[in-house]
N, C-alpha and C positions, 0 to 999 in steps of 0.2 A: 645610446637610445636610438631608436627608428627615425630616421630623415624625412621629415616634413615637406625638403626639398633641395631637388639634388639636380646640378647642372654641369655638362661634362660639353665641352668644347662649342660654344655657345659663341653662334655668329652671324650679326646682321648688319648689312649694307644699306645705303642709300645713292645708289648709284654709283662712284666712283668713291664715297666717302663709308671706308668701313668704320662702321659704329661700334661695333661689338665685336672683337677679336678672337673668340677661343675663350671665354671664360668660363671657367669652372671654381665651384665650389657648390656645399652644400648648408643647412639649418634642421639641425637637433629636431625634435618637436617640445616644446615645453622653451625653444628658446627666446630671447631677443638677439634679435641678429640687424647690426648699422650696416647700409652699404654706403661709402662715405665715397668723392670723390668732385671734382671740378665741375665748372658746369661744363657741355658738350662730353664729357667721360665717358657718357653710357650706360650712367646708372637708369636714368626714365626710360630707355629703351631696352634694357635689361630686366627693369621691372615690368613694362607694360608687355611682354614676353610671357614673364611668367603671372602675369593677371590673363593671361588670354586672348588682349586687345590688339598685339603683333605676332602677327607670322614670323618666324625665324628663316632664317635662309639652312641654317647647319647647327648640329650638336643635336643632344639628348637633356631634355627635361622632364624630371617628376614634380608633380607639385603633390602632394597627400596621394601619391602613388596614380594619378592622371594625367594623361596630356593634356594643358592647356591648350592646346592650337585645335582640340576638338572642342572645343567649348560645349561639353558636355551636361546636362542639366545636374547631374551628381556633382560634381568637379563646383558650382557655379553657387549652389545650397553649401558648401563648407568653407567659404571664402569670406570675406568681409574684406572690403575698399577704403577708406579713409582718404579721399582726394582732400588737393589742397585747396579745393572750392566745390560743395556738392552740388548746390543753383538750388536748394532748396524752397522748395512754395511759402513765401514772407509771409503767408496770410493762414499755413495750418495753423496750428500750436502744436508745441513738445513732443503729446501725447499722436497727438494725428499723425503728425511727420510719421511717428514709429511706427504707428500702428498702419501708414499706407505701404509703409516697407515688409512688416511685418508681414501683409499677406502674399507673398512673394514663396514664403517659403512652408513647409510642412508643417514643420515642427519648430516653432519660432520661442523667444522667450514673452514672457508677458511684457504688455510697454512697461507696467509700474515697475518691473524689475529692470526692465534696461535701463529706466529714467533713473533709480537705484543707483545703480552701475557707476554712470558717471556725474551724478551730481547735482542731477536733475530733477529729483521730486519736487521741488519744492514750486518749478517754473514749467508743471506739466501741461495746464493749463492758458500758459503763455502766447503768444504766437511767436512766432521766426522772427516777423521784424523787429523787434522788442525786447529781443536776449540781446543781451550782452555782448560784446565779439569773443569772449574768450565761451561761451555758455553755448554761441554756435556751435565754434568748433569741440563742444562738449556732444550735439547734438550732430553732428558729423558723427563724432564714435559710437553716439548712439545706435544710428542709423546703419553702419556697417552691423555691428552688433547684433541686429533686428535676430537674424535666423539662428543665433548664439552658435558663429563658425569656429569651426579650430585655430583657422588661419586669419592673422590679421596683415594686412599690406597698408603701412600707416608712412603715405606722401608730407615729409616738413610739416610736424603735426604743427607745430610750435610756429611756423614762421608769423613775421609782426608780431609777434605775443609782447606784453611790458612782463617785467623780469616775474614778480609775483605771476600772473597768469602761466607763465613757463613752469612755475614750480609748480603749481599745481595740476598741471598738464602731465607734468610726471607720475606726479601721483598718481594719477588714472592708467597710466600706463604700465607700472610697477605691479599697481592690482589685477589688471590684466594677466600679467605674466603671472600674477600668484593665481590664480582660478585655470593656470595649467594650459592658454592660447603661446602658440606660434605666432611672433612676429616680429616680420620682415620692414626695416624701419628704414627711411631716410631722409638724411638732415645734412644740411650746415654747418650745425653748433657743436663744437666739438665736446663742451661739458656736456653737451645733452647727452654724445654718444658715449660719453665716458660714464653718466651719472648710470644707465639704462641695460647698456647691452650688455652683452653676456661675451659676444665676441663682436668684432669688425671685420669688414674688407674695405678694401682702397681701391677705387679703378680710376684707373686713369691709359688715356688714350685707347679707351675700348678692353682693359685687360686689368684682372686682378694681380697690384702687383707687392699688396701685403696683407696679409689677413692674421686673426688671431685676437686675445682677450687683449682688451683696452690698456691696463697695467702693464703688458709686459708686450706690445705691438713692437715691430721691428727693432729687439732689445732693449724697448724703453726702461726694463725693468735693473739692467744693467751699465746703464750711462751714468759718466761721474755727474757729481753732486756740486751745488754752486753754493757755497757759503757766501755771503754777502752781511757789511755792515759796514758803521761808518766809524772811526774812531778819531783821534786828533794825532798830526800824525808824531808830536812832541811824545808823544805816552808809547810809541814803539809797536811792537808785534812779539809774539812769542817766540823765542830764542826756536824752536822746532816748525814754528810755521813761516819765517821770517824770506825762507826759499821761492815759497809756493806762493806766497801772497801780491796780487797785483793791485797797487793804489791806484786809485783815480782821483778826480777832481773832488772841492767840496767834502774831503775828509773820507769820502767810501772805498771800503778796501773789496775783495775781492778772491775767491781759495776756489781752486776748483781740482775735484778732491775725488780720487774712490777711497777712500775714508771716512765716512763723513764722522759717524763714532769717532775716531780716534782727535778729529780735527775738530770736533765741538767740545771733546774731553778739555783737550792744552785750551783751547781761544776760552772759554769760558771759565776754567778755573784760575786761567793769568789775567781775565778780569775779575773777578771777586775778588783774588789777592791785590788788587790795585784800586780798586771799590770805584771803578770803571763800568759805563753804561754804558754798553755795543748798542748803539740807537739804529732801528730797522734793520733788526738782526733776523737775514729770515736763509731758510736751508728748501732749495730747491733741486729736483732733476726734473730733466725735461717734460714738458706736460704735453697728452695728447696730440695739442693744437699743434705744439714742436713738432713733433712727430710726424706728424702728418704733412707742416709743409716742407718737410725735409727728402720727405717720400717724392710729395709730387710735384717738387722743385716748382719748374716756370708753367709749369700746364695750366694753370688757371688764367695768365696773361694770354697767352699765347695758344688754346687751343680754342677762343671762341663759343662759338654756340654752333652744336652736332649741327645736321643737315634734316633731321628731326625734327627743330626747333625746340630741343630738351634744356633743361635749366639744371 
């Protein structure tokens, strides 16, 4: 597929601090791409350069075929930005807010259509200050969709949401992806990146250090599986697994294996033959969060806040 975003050799410094050090990545049209990284890693600087809000020092950037540094009207008409806080007028209604932003575009969607897309049709005449936090976040997305842009930048779209509101927001993002929108997402929630993104890029100290689908990032799909359960010590263990097993306190047993099918077959067959219930049985490979923490190491602890104040 054609690339909606292409970045090559991107660099940006603030005085003596090099915030972005030769970043390279691309995002295909219709793709949801999550840019992950600890505070101060260069995420915000990179995204703001792509949005046209910061000037780069070096490198090549193409967003929908435009150089965002030029700030061309045609470019701005084709990009929607969902900020962490949009600062909307609290005394306008939801419909009036969308209409206010629609006026800036040559071929906008209708306000009613946009509000329906984000699930705010019933609140069209409700003033912003009377919307719930989740509804206000949906209105932030509605504002970004007012001009019907093919590309959306979404900065931490569910920060501060409760679990139910987060899941609702995920449904909204999936719906936008189904419409064919290209989405560049930043988030600190690994389950969010796992659920929403086609690919993720991990940036540490101004460099992309890993990239790929969430399920296979950094060889995650090849990592060994952990099988964990609890059983009385007097019950013993299957002979085929006895050497692999590690016993812990309170009867917990852990097996780390590259052959989970064989291990589960031997283990469950042995337990059924003895009418033994394996309490707390779980089978897991490293999660995206496990892999992310391994990739970033101590970066989150020692980088601190970037020179541009980014989070």
